[in-house]
Biopython code that builds the backbone (N, CA, C, O; Angstrom):
import numpy as np
from Bio.PDB.StructureBuilder import StructureBuilder

atoms = [
    (1, "MET", "N", (61.191, -0.810, -73.726)),
    (1, "MET", "CA", (60.206, 0.254, -73.761)),
    (1, "MET", "C", (58.879, -0.336, -74.238)),
    (1, "MET", "O", (58.846, -1.197, -75.118)),
    (2, "PHE", "N", (57.793, 0.143, -73.642)),
    (2, "PHE", "CA", (56.458, -0.306, -74.001)),
    (2, "PHE", "C", (55.694, 0.855, -74.613)),
    (2, "PHE", "O", (55.907, 2.010, -74.244)),
    (3, "THR", "N", (54.812, 0.550, -75.541)),
    (3, "THR", "CA", (53.980, 1.575, -76.165)),
    (3, "THR", "C", (52.528, 1.210, -75.958)),
    (3, "THR", "O", (52.142, 0.051, -76.110)),
    (4, "THR", "N", (51.717, 2.203, -75.608)),
    (4, "THR", "CA", (50.282, 2.019, -75.452)),
    (4, "THR", "C", (49.607, 3.276, -75.969)),
    (4, "THR", "O", (50.283, 4.163, -76.490)),
    (5, "ARG", "N", (48.309, 3.374, -75.840)),
    (5, "ARG", "CA", (47.572, 4.492, -76.400)),
    (5, "ARG", "C", (46.602, 5.048, -75.368)),
    (5, "ARG", "O", (46.039, 4.298, -74.570)),
    (6, "ILE", "N", (46.407, 6.356, -75.384)),
    (6, "ILE", "CA", (45.408, 7.012, -74.539)),
    (6, "ILE", "C", (44.052, 6.813, -75.210)),
    (6, "ILE", "O", (43.896, 7.101, -76.396)),
    (7, "LEU", "N", (43.065, 6.317, -74.447)),
    (7, "LEU", "CA", (41.734, 6.044, -74.980)),
    (7, "LEU", "C", (40.673, 6.770, -74.161)),
    (7, "LEU", "O", (40.918, 7.161, -73.020)),
    (8, "ARG", "N", (39.500, 6.947, -74.747)),
    (8, "ARG", "CA", (38.372, 7.517, -74.015)),
    (8, "ARG", "C", (37.892, 6.506, -72.986)),
    (8, "ARG", "O", (37.860, 5.302, -73.242)),
    (9, "TRP", "N", (37.519, 7.017, -71.817)),
    (9, "TRP", "CA", (36.998, 6.179, -70.740)),
    (9, "TRP", "C", (35.908, 7.002, -70.080)),
    (9, "TRP", "O", (36.173, 7.777, -69.161)),
    (10, "GLY", "N", (34.670, 6.828, -70.556)),
    (10, "GLY", "CA", (33.570, 7.679, -70.108)),
    (10, "GLY", "C", (33.822, 9.093, -70.582)),
    (10, "GLY", "O", (34.074, 9.319, -71.766)),
    (11, "ASN", "N", (33.756, 10.054, -69.662)),
    (11, "ASN", "CA", (34.037, 11.447, -70.007)),
    (11, "ASN", "C", (35.502, 11.803, -69.805)),
    (11, "ASN", "O", (35.880, 12.967, -69.939)),
    (12, "SER", "N", (36.322, 10.825, -69.487)),
    (12, "SER", "CA", (37.745, 11.060, -69.242)),
    (12, "SER", "C", (38.572, 10.322, -70.283)),
    (12, "SER", "O", (38.038, 9.770, -71.245)),
    (13, "GLN", "N", (39.859, 10.321, -70.078)),
    (13, "GLN", "CA", (40.765, 9.551, -70.912)),
    (13, "GLN", "C", (41.477, 8.555, -70.013)),
    (13, "GLN", "O", (41.695, 8.824, -68.831)),
    (14, "GLY", "N", (41.836, 7.417, -70.566)),
    (14, "GLY", "CA", (42.467, 6.389, -69.761)),
    (14, "GLY", "C", (43.662, 5.776, -70.458)),
    (14, "GLY", "O", (43.824, 5.886, -71.673)),
    (15, "LEU", "N", (44.476, 5.144, -69.682)),
    (15, "LEU", "CA", (45.677, 4.489, -70.170)),
    (15, "LEU", "C", (45.665, 3.074, -69.630)),
    (15, "LEU", "O", (45.604, 2.881, -68.415)),
    (16, "ARG", "N", (45.721, 2.088, -70.493)),
    (16, "ARG", "CA", (45.769, 0.697, -70.053)),
    (16, "ARG", "C", (47.209, 0.265, -69.902)),
    (16, "ARG", "O", (48.045, 0.490, -70.777)),
    (17, "LEU", "N", (47.479, -0.366, -68.763)),
    (17, "LEU", "CA", (48.826, -0.876, -68.500)),
    (17, "LEU", "C", (48.747, -2.387, -68.406)),
    (17, "LEU", "O", (47.906, -2.924, -67.684)),
    (18, "SER", "N", (49.605, -3.069, -69.122)),
    (18, "SER", "CA", (49.582, -4.529, -69.122)),
    (18, "SER", "C", (50.063, -5.066, -67.777)),
    (18, "SER", "O", (50.718, -4.359, -67.011)),
    (19, "LYS", "N", (49.733, -6.313, -67.503)),
    (19, "LYS", "CA", (50.182, -6.966, -66.279)),
    (19, "LYS", "C", (51.704, -6.989, -66.225)),
    (19, "LYS", "O", (52.293, -6.854, -65.153)),
    (20, "GLN", "N", (52.334, -7.158, -67.373)),
    (20, "GLN", "CA", (53.798, -7.187, -67.432)),
    (20, "GLN", "C", (54.388, -5.853, -66.950)),
    (20, "GLN", "O", (55.363, -5.843, -66.198)),
    (21, "ILE", "N", (53.808, -4.747, -67.375)),
    (21, "ILE", "CA", (54.293, -3.433, -66.944)),
    (21, "ILE", "C", (54.075, -3.258, -65.448)),
    (21, "ILE", "O", (54.965, -2.793, -64.736)),
    (22, "LEU", "N", (52.882, -3.633, -64.969)),
    (22, "LEU", "CA", (52.596, -3.495, -63.544)),
    (22, "LEU", "C", (53.528, -4.375, -62.710)),
    (22, "LEU", "O", (53.994, -3.957, -61.650)),
    (23, "ASP", "N", (53.799, -5.587, -63.184)),
    (23, "ASP", "CA", (54.718, -6.480, -62.463)),
    (23, "ASP", "C", (56.117, -5.868, -62.377)),
    (23, "ASP", "O", (56.760, -5.920, -61.328)),
    (24, "LEU", "N", (56.578, -5.294, -63.478)),
    (24, "LEU", "CA", (57.905, -4.678, -63.481)),
    (24, "LEU", "C", (57.989, -3.499, -62.513)),
    (24, "LEU", "O", (59.043, -3.239, -61.933)),
    (25, "ALA", "N", (56.876, -2.791, -62.343)),
    (25, "ALA", "CA", (56.831, -1.642, -61.438)),
    (25, "ALA", "C", (56.417, -2.044, -60.029)),
    (25, "ALA", "O", (56.330, -1.190, -59.146)),
    (26, "ASP", "N", (56.158, -3.334, -59.803)),
    (26, "ASP", "CA", (55.683, -3.844, -58.515)),
    (26, "ASP", "C", (54.402, -3.131, -58.074)),
    (26, "ASP", "O", (54.251, -2.754, -56.912)),
    (27, "ILE", "N", (53.488, -2.956, -59.030)),
    (27, "ILE", "CA", (52.191, -2.330, -58.776)),
    (27, "ILE", "C", (51.115, -3.353, -59.106)),
    (27, "ILE", "O", (51.202, -4.053, -60.115)),
    (28, "ALA", "N", (50.093, -3.436, -58.245)),
    (28, "ALA", "CA", (48.985, -4.357, -58.471)),
    (28, "ALA", "C", (47.676, -3.581, -58.500)),
    (28, "ALA", "O", (47.607, -2.448, -58.022)),
    (29, "VAL", "N", (46.649, -4.187, -59.058)),
    (29, "VAL", "CA", (45.325, -3.578, -59.082)),
    (29, "VAL", "C", (44.909, -3.268, -57.651)),
    (29, "VAL", "O", (45.001, -4.132, -56.779)),
    (30, "GLY", "N", (44.458, -2.054, -57.402)),
    (30, "GLY", "CA", (44.036, -1.638, -56.074)),
    (30, "GLY", "C", (45.109, -0.913, -55.279)),
    (30, "GLY", "O", (44.804, -0.318, -54.245)),
    (31, "ASP", "N", (46.367, -0.946, -55.737)),
    (31, "ASP", "CA", (47.436, -0.222, -55.044)),
    (31, "ASP", "C", (47.243, 1.278, -55.195)),
    (31, "ASP", "O", (46.713, 1.745, -56.204)),
    (32, "ASP", "N", (47.678, 2.038, -54.184)),
    (32, "ASP", "CA", (47.701, 3.489, -54.283)),
    (32, "ASP", "C", (48.957, 3.892, -55.033)),
    (32, "ASP", "O", (50.034, 3.344, -54.800)),
    (33, "VAL", "N", (48.815, 4.849, -55.932)),
    (33, "VAL", "CA", (49.960, 5.342, -56.701)),
    (33, "VAL", "C", (50.002, 6.863, -56.624)),
    (33, "VAL", "O", (48.987, 7.508, -56.361)),
    (34, "GLU", "N", (51.163, 7.420, -56.851)),
    (34, "GLU", "CA", (51.350, 8.862, -56.968)),
    (34, "GLU", "C", (51.517, 9.172, -58.451)),
    (34, "GLU", "O", (52.174, 8.426, -59.176)),
    (35, "VAL", "N", (50.926, 10.268, -58.896)),
    (35, "VAL", "CA", (51.062, 10.701, -60.284)),
    (35, "VAL", "C", (51.775, 12.046, -60.269)),
    (35, "VAL", "O", (51.281, 13.010, -59.685)),
    (36, "VAL", "N", (52.936, 12.108, -60.909)),
    (36, "VAL", "CA", (53.736, 13.326, -60.971)),
    (36, "VAL", "C", (53.741, 13.792, -62.422)),
    (36, "VAL", "O", (54.045, 13.019, -63.331)),
    (37, "VAL", "N", (53.401, 15.063, -62.631)),
    (37, "VAL", "CA", (53.343, 15.619, -63.977)),
    (37, "VAL", "C", (54.336, 16.767, -64.072)),
    (37, "VAL", "O", (54.364, 17.641, -63.206)),
    (38, "GLY", "N", (55.139, 16.767, -65.105)),
    (38, "GLY", "CA", (56.081, 17.860, -65.318)),
    (38, "GLY", "C", (56.985, 17.576, -66.490)),
    (38, "GLY", "O", (57.226, 16.422, -66.842)),
    (39, "ASP", "N", (57.487, 18.644, -67.094)),
    (39, "ASP", "CA", (58.447, 18.531, -68.204)),
    (39, "ASP", "C", (57.916, 17.626, -69.311)),
    (39, "ASP", "O", (58.648, 16.799, -69.853)),
    (40, "HIS", "N", (56.633, 17.790, -69.642)),
    (40, "HIS", "CA", (55.978, 17.040, -70.732)),
    (40, "HIS", "C", (55.988, 15.530, -70.508)),
    (40, "HIS", "O", (56.077, 14.759, -71.464)),
    (41, "GLN", "N", (55.895, 15.110, -69.248)),
    (41, "GLN", "CA", (55.823, 13.683, -68.973)),
    (41, "GLN", "C", (54.934, 13.423, -67.761)),
    (41, "GLN", "O", (54.720, 14.302, -66.926)),
    (42, "ILE", "N", (54.423, 12.203, -67.683)),
    (42, "ILE", "CA", (53.608, 11.748, -66.559)),
    (42, "ILE", "C", (54.333, 10.550, -65.967)),
    (42, "ILE", "O", (54.660, 9.598, -66.677)),
    (43, "VAL", "N", (54.585, 10.602, -64.653)),
    (43, "VAL", "CA", (55.264, 9.510, -63.973)),
    (43, "VAL", "C", (54.299, 8.942, -62.935)),
    (43, "VAL", "O", (53.766, 9.680, -62.107)),
    (44, "VAL", "N", (54.078, 7.633, -62.984)),
    (44, "VAL", "CA", (53.210, 6.940, -62.028)),
    (44, "VAL", "C", (54.111, 6.098, -61.136)),
    (44, "VAL", "O", (54.848, 5.236, -61.615)),
    (45, "LYS", "N", (54.043, 6.362, -59.808)),
    (45, "LYS", "CA", (54.895, 5.646, -58.860)),
    (45, "LYS", "C", (54.032, 5.011, -57.783)),
    (45, "LYS", "O", (53.043, 5.595, -57.340)),
    (46, "LYS", "N", (54.412, 3.817, -57.369)),
    (46, "LYS", "CA", (53.730, 3.151, -56.269)),
    (46, "LYS", "C", (53.975, 3.963, -55.002)),
    (46, "LYS", "O", (55.093, 4.406, -54.742)),
    (47, "ARG", "N", (52.905, 4.154, -54.209)),
    (47, "ARG", "CA", (53.065, 4.869, -52.933)),
    (47, "ARG", "C", (53.977, 4.070, -52.021)),
    (47, "ARG", "O", (53.907, 2.842, -51.976)),
    (48, "ALA", "N", (54.822, 4.768, -51.305)),
    (48, "ALA", "CA", (55.772, 4.110, -50.409)),
    (48, "ALA", "C", (55.049, 3.339, -49.311)),
    (48, "ALA", "O", (55.421, 2.203, -49.016)),
    (49, "HIS", "N", (54.032, 3.925, -48.703)),
    (49, "HIS", "CA", (53.235, 3.242, -47.688)),
    (49, "HIS", "C", (51.793, 3.686, -47.817)),
    (49, "HIS", "O", (51.497, 4.711, -48.430)),
    (50, "PRO", "N", (50.906, 2.911, -47.238)),
    (50, "PRO", "CA", (49.512, 3.349, -47.241)),
    (50, "PRO", "C", (49.393, 4.649, -46.446)),
    (50, "PRO", "O", (50.224, 4.918, -45.578)),
    (51, "PRO", "N", (48.368, 5.458, -46.734)),
    (51, "PRO", "CA", (48.262, 6.740, -46.045)),
    (51, "PRO", "C", (48.096, 6.604, -44.537)),
    (51, "PRO", "O", (48.566, 7.468, -43.795)),
    (52, "TYR", "N", (47.447, 5.556, -44.064)),
    (52, "TYR", "CA", (47.247, 5.359, -42.631)),
    (52, "TYR", "C", (47.515, 3.908, -42.268)),
    (52, "TYR", "O", (47.096, 2.992, -42.976)),
    (53, "VAL", "N", (48.203, 3.710, -41.180)),
    (53, "VAL", "CA", (48.425, 2.369, -40.632)),
    (53, "VAL", "C", (47.843, 2.390, -39.224)),
    (53, "VAL", "O", (48.254, 3.199, -38.392)),
    (54, "LEU", "N", (46.892, 1.506, -38.955)),
    (54, "LEU", "CA", (46.179, 1.516, -37.687)),
    (54, "LEU", "C", (47.130, 1.519, -36.492)),
    (54, "LEU", "O", (46.914, 2.267, -35.539)),
    (55, "ALA", "N", (48.157, 0.714, -36.526)),
    (55, "ALA", "CA", (49.086, 0.644, -35.390)),
    (55, "ALA", "C", (49.746, 1.998, -35.140)),
    (55, "ALA", "O", (49.952, 2.379, -33.988)),
    (56, "ASP", "N", (50.081, 2.730, -36.208)),
    (56, "ASP", "CA", (50.685, 4.057, -36.051)),
    (56, "ASP", "C", (49.690, 5.037, -35.434)),
    (56, "ASP", "O", (50.057, 5.840, -34.577)),
    (57, "LEU", "N", (48.437, 4.974, -35.867)),
    (57, "LEU", "CA", (47.418, 5.868, -35.318)),
    (57, "LEU", "C", (47.171, 5.583, -33.842)),
    (57, "LEU", "O", (47.053, 6.507, -33.038)),
    (58, "VAL", "N", (47.092, 4.310, -33.489)),
    (58, "VAL", "CA", (46.870, 3.935, -32.088)),
    (58, "VAL", "C", (48.056, 4.372, -31.232)),
    (58, "VAL", "O", (47.867, 4.797, -30.092)),
    (59, "ALA", "N", (49.258, 4.276, -31.755)),
    (59, "ALA", "CA", (50.451, 4.664, -31.001)),
    (59, "ALA", "C", (50.441, 6.158, -30.677)),
    (59, "ALA", "O", (51.108, 6.577, -29.731)),
    (60, "ARG", "N", (49.711, 6.962, -31.427)),
    (60, "ARG", "CA", (49.662, 8.410, -31.198)),
    (60, "ARG", "C", (48.621, 8.809, -30.152)),
    (60, "ARG", "O", (48.544, 9.984, -29.794)),
    (61, "ILE", "N", (47.820, 7.866, -29.652)),
    (61, "ILE", "CA", (46.833, 8.184, -28.622)),
    (61, "ILE", "C", (47.587, 8.488, -27.325)),
    (61, "ILE", "O", (48.392, 7.674, -26.872)),
    (62, "PRO", "N", (47.330, 9.662, -26.724)),
    (62, "PRO", "CA", (48.060, 10.014, -25.500)),
    (62, "PRO", "C", (47.797, 9.016, -24.369)),
    (62, "PRO", "O", (46.695, 8.485, -24.233)),
    (63, "GLU", "N", (48.823, 8.776, -23.570)),
    (63, "GLU", "CA", (48.679, 7.870, -22.431)),
    (63, "GLU", "C", (47.664, 8.466, -21.451)),
    (63, "GLU", "O", (47.697, 9.662, -21.162)),
    (64, "GLY", "N", (46.780, 7.635, -20.954)),
    (64, "GLY", "CA", (45.756, 8.091, -20.030)),
    (64, "GLY", "C", (44.522, 8.674, -20.700)),
    (64, "GLY", "O", (43.612, 9.147, -20.020)),
    (65, "TYR", "N", (44.484, 8.643, -22.032)),
    (65, "TYR", "CA", (43.313, 9.170, -22.750)),
    (65, "TYR", "C", (42.080, 8.354, -22.383)),
    (65, "TYR", "O", (42.129, 7.124, -22.367)),
    (66, "CYS", "N", (40.980, 9.031, -22.090)),
    (66, "CYS", "CA", (39.737, 8.351, -21.726)),
    (66, "CYS", "C", (38.622, 8.900, -22.624)),
    (66, "CYS", "O", (38.206, 10.046, -22.452)),
    (67, "PRO", "N", (38.143, 8.116, -23.557)),
    (67, "PRO", "CA", (37.096, 8.613, -24.452)),
    (67, "PRO", "C", (35.798, 8.849, -23.681)),
    (67, "PRO", "O", (35.503, 8.160, -22.704)),
    (68, "VAL", "N", (35.033, 9.835, -24.140)),
    (68, "VAL", "CA", (33.746, 10.122, -23.531)),
    (68, "VAL", "C", (32.668, 10.029, -24.602)),
    (68, "VAL", "O", (32.925, 10.257, -25.784)),
    (69, "GLU", "N", (31.471, 9.695, -24.173)),
    (69, "GLU", "CA", (30.355, 9.586, -25.107)),
    (69, "GLU", "C", (29.906, 10.989, -25.494)),
    (69, "GLU", "O", (29.773, 11.856, -24.630)),
    (70, "ALA", "N", (29.672, 11.223, -26.783)),
    (70, "ALA", "CA", (29.203, 12.515, -27.265)),
    (70, "ALA", "C", (27.711, 12.436, -27.517)),
    (70, "ALA", "O", (27.230, 11.478, -28.124)),
    (71, "ASP", "N", (26.978, 13.433, -27.057)),
    (71, "ASP", "CA", (25.534, 13.483, -27.251)),
    (71, "ASP", "C", (25.247, 14.219, -28.553)),
    (71, "ASP", "O", (25.614, 15.385, -28.701)),
    (72, "ALA", "N", (24.599, 13.553, -29.490)),
    (72, "ALA", "CA", (24.274, 14.161, -30.780)),
    (72, "ALA", "C", (22.898, 14.817, -30.762)),
    (72, "ALA", "O", (22.428, 15.294, -31.795)),
    (73, "GLY", "N", (22.258, 14.846, -29.615)),
    (73, "GLY", "CA", (20.950, 15.474, -29.506)),
    (73, "GLY", "C", (19.832, 14.466, -29.709)),
    (73, "GLY", "O", (20.087, 13.273, -29.868)),
    (74, "PRO", "N", (18.600, 14.943, -29.704)),
    (74, "PRO", "CA", (17.457, 14.038, -29.856)),
    (74, "PRO", "C", (17.369, 13.475, -31.274)),
    (74, "PRO", "O", (17.942, 14.042, -32.205)),
    (75, "PRO", "N", (16.650, 12.356, -31.441)),
    (75, "PRO", "CA", (16.481, 11.784, -32.782)),
    (75, "PRO", "C", (15.832, 12.786, -33.737)),
    (75, "PRO", "O", (15.004, 13.605, -33.339)),
    (76, "VAL", "N", (16.226, 12.698, -34.993)),
    (76, "VAL", "CA", (15.673, 13.566, -36.033)),
    (76, "VAL", "C", (15.059, 12.669, -37.087)),
    (76, "VAL", "O", (15.689, 11.700, -37.512)),
    (77, "GLY", "N", (13.850, 12.966, -37.517)),
    (77, "GLY", "CA", (13.222, 12.128, -38.540)),
    (77, "GLY", "C", (12.833, 10.788, -37.972)),
    (77, "GLY", "O", (12.263, 10.708, -36.884)),
    (78, "ARG", "N", (13.143, 9.713, -38.716)),
    (78, "ARG", "CA", (12.695, 8.368, -38.304)),
    (78, "ARG", "C", (13.822, 7.537, -37.683)),
    (78, "ARG", "O", (13.681, 6.322, -37.546)),
    (79, "GLU", "N", (14.936, 8.171, -37.307)),
    (79, "GLU", "CA", (16.007, 7.385, -36.693)),
    (79, "GLU", "C", (15.623, 7.000, -35.273)),
    (79, "GLU", "O", (14.906, 7.742, -34.602)),
    (80, "GLU", "N", (16.083, 5.873, -34.820)),
    (80, "GLU", "CA", (15.797, 5.381, -33.479)),
    (80, "GLU", "C", (17.086, 4.897, -32.839)),
    (80, "GLU", "O", (17.971, 4.374, -33.516)),
    (81, "TRP", "N", (17.182, 5.079, -31.516)),
    (81, "TRP", "CA", (18.340, 4.598, -30.769)),
    (81, "TRP", "C", (17.897, 3.743, -29.645)),
    (81, "TRP", "O", (18.727, 3.236, -28.890)),
]
sb = StructureBuilder()
sb.init_structure("model")
sb.init_model(0)
sb.init_chain("A")
sb.init_seg("    ")
for serial, (resi, resn, name, xyz) in enumerate(atoms, 1):
    if name == "N":
        sb.init_residue(resn, " ", resi, " ")
    sb.init_atom(name, np.array(xyz, "f"), 0.0, 1.0, " ", f" {name:<3s}", serial, name[0])
structure = sb.get_structure()
């Protein structure tokens, strides 16, 4: 069991987790995690998969789909095309 402390972090509160704890949980800096709160406890779990995988999104494009150019109208302000 590991013990740490809740500290102020700007206008919020934060919890520091050691590299040893992250290694044991197979979590690295930058990983997406799920936070589950209930029954007077907070559980942090590594997300099973990233929210989007490009190959999965491309596989959902219907066969024969043909993209068309969308007209956004005339330039506004100082934008140029």
